[in-house]
TORGU-93975 format. One line per field, with one value per residue (C-alpha): x, y negated, z negated; residue in three letters; residue number from 1. Coordinates in steps of 0.05 Angstrom, whole numbers, plus 5000, padded with zeros to 4 digits. Each point is the difference from the previous one (the first is absolute). Example, Ala and Ser with C-alpha at 12.3 -4.5 7.8 and 13.67 -1.06 7.14 Angstrom:
BEGIN
east <- [5246;5027];
north <- [5090;4931];
up <- [4844;5013];
martor <- [ALA;SER];
baro <- [1;2];
***
This chain:
BEGIN
east <- [5112;5010;5006;5013;4983;4940;5013;5008;5011;5075;4985;4965;5059;5049;4957;4997;5075;5017;4958;5001;4940;5011;4986;4940;4925;4944;4926;4955;4936;4974;5022;4979;4945;5030;4945;5021;4938;5018;5041;4972;5013;5051;4972;5057;5016;5060;5076;5037;5075;5022;5018;5049;4970;5044;4953;4987;5052;4987;4929;5007;5066;5018;4943;4938;4937;5034;4978;5024;4982;5038;4948;4966;5016;4975;5053;5000;5035;4966;5007;4947;5042;5020;5020;5035;5010;4959;4931;4995;4938;4987;4947;5017;5015;5006;5053;5043;5073;5032;5047;4982;5019;5035;5050;5018;5025;5048];
north <- [4892;4927;4955;4926;4989;5023;5068;5000;5050;4993;5020;5063;5017;4991;5043;5056;4996;4999;5061;5040;5033;5064;4965;4959;5012;4969;4991;4973;4967;4973;5013;4981;5048;5009;4970;4928;4977;5001;5028;5062;5026;5056;5069;5020;4944;5030;4992;5047;5008;4955;5029;4969;4966;4997;4961;4925;4987;4925;5008;5066;4982;5073;5029;5036;4964;4932;4945;4929;4948;4940;4953;4998;5058;4993;5032;5004;5038;5062;5040;5049;5030;5061;4968;4934;4964;4957;4994;4974;4981;4970;5003;5073;5036;4995;5045;5008;5020;5020;5043;5040;4961;5061;4996;4929;5026;5050];
up <- [4738;4988;5061;4999;5074;5039;5033;5075;5057;4984;4928;5024;5046;4942;4954;5052;5013;4926;4981;5064;5034;4961;4933;5023;4996;5041;4987;5055;4977;5066;5071;5070;5022;5069;5043;4988;4962;4926;4943;4966;4930;4997;4990;4953;4951;4965;5001;5047;5014;5057;5067;5050;5060;5061;5046;4993;4946;5004;4971;4962;4966;5013;4957;5026;4977;4992;5047;4990;5052;5025;4973;4933;4952;4929;4956;4924;4945;4975;4935;4975;4945;5042;5066;5012;5066;5047;5029;5072;5038;5068;5054;5017;4934;4925;4967;4939;5004;4934;4960;4939;4938;4971;5057;4979;4934;5032];
martor <- [MET;SER;LEU;THR;LYS;LYS;PRO;THR;LYS;ALA;THR;LEU;LYS;ALA;PHE;ILE;LYS;LYS;HIS;GLY;THR;GLU;ASN;LEU;PHE;ILE;LYS;ILE;SER;TYR;GLU;HIS;ASN;GLY;ASP;GLY;THR;TYR;ARG;ALA;ALA;SER;LYS;ASP;TYR;SER;PHE;LYS;LYS;CYS;GLU;THR;GLU;ILE;ARG;ASP;GLN;GLU;HIS;SER;LEU;GLY;ILE;LYS;GLY;VAL;TYR;VAL;ILE;GLY;GLY;LYS;ASN;PHE;ILE;SER;SER;PHE;ASP;ASP;GLY;VAL;TYR;GLU;GLY;PHE;GLU;CYS;GLY;ASN;CYS;CYS;ILE;ASN;PHE;PHE;ILE;ALA;ILE;LYS;LYS;GLU;SER;ILE;LEU;LYS];
baro <- [1;2;3;4;5;6;7;8;9;10;11;12;13;14;15;16;17;18;19;20;21;22;23;24;25;26;27;28;29;30;31;32;33;34;35;36;37;38;39;40;41;42;43;44;45;46;47;48;49;50;51;52;53;54;55;56;57;58;59;60;61;62;63;64;65;66;67;68;69;70;71;72;73;74;75;76;77;78;79;80;81;82;83;84;85;86;87;88;89;90;91;92;93;94;95;96;97;98;99;100;101;102;103;104;105;106];
***
C-alpha cells in the first residue's frame, strides 16, 4: 500500500468503508487494562475477523476493538506479506486493521 500523505483518522475511515467490516481483520497488541493506570499487552496477539460495534461509533469507527481518540493517534501503513492495512496507536490502545493480501488480488 503506497501512500503519499501521512495516514489520518480519515484514512482509517475510508479504508473501513472501502473494504467493509466483513473483509477486515484486527489485531490488538496493547489495550487499556480497565483500571485507568496503564496499557497492558494483549493476551491474544493474532489477527481476528472484525465485528461491528454499534456503540461509540465516533471512536470505534464501527469496529469492535478499534479506539481512535480526538487527539494524537499515531497511524502508519502496515504490510507483513499476509495482511495489509494500518497500525494505530494512542494513549489507550495499539491495534492493526487490515485485509488479507489475497483479497486484494480478487
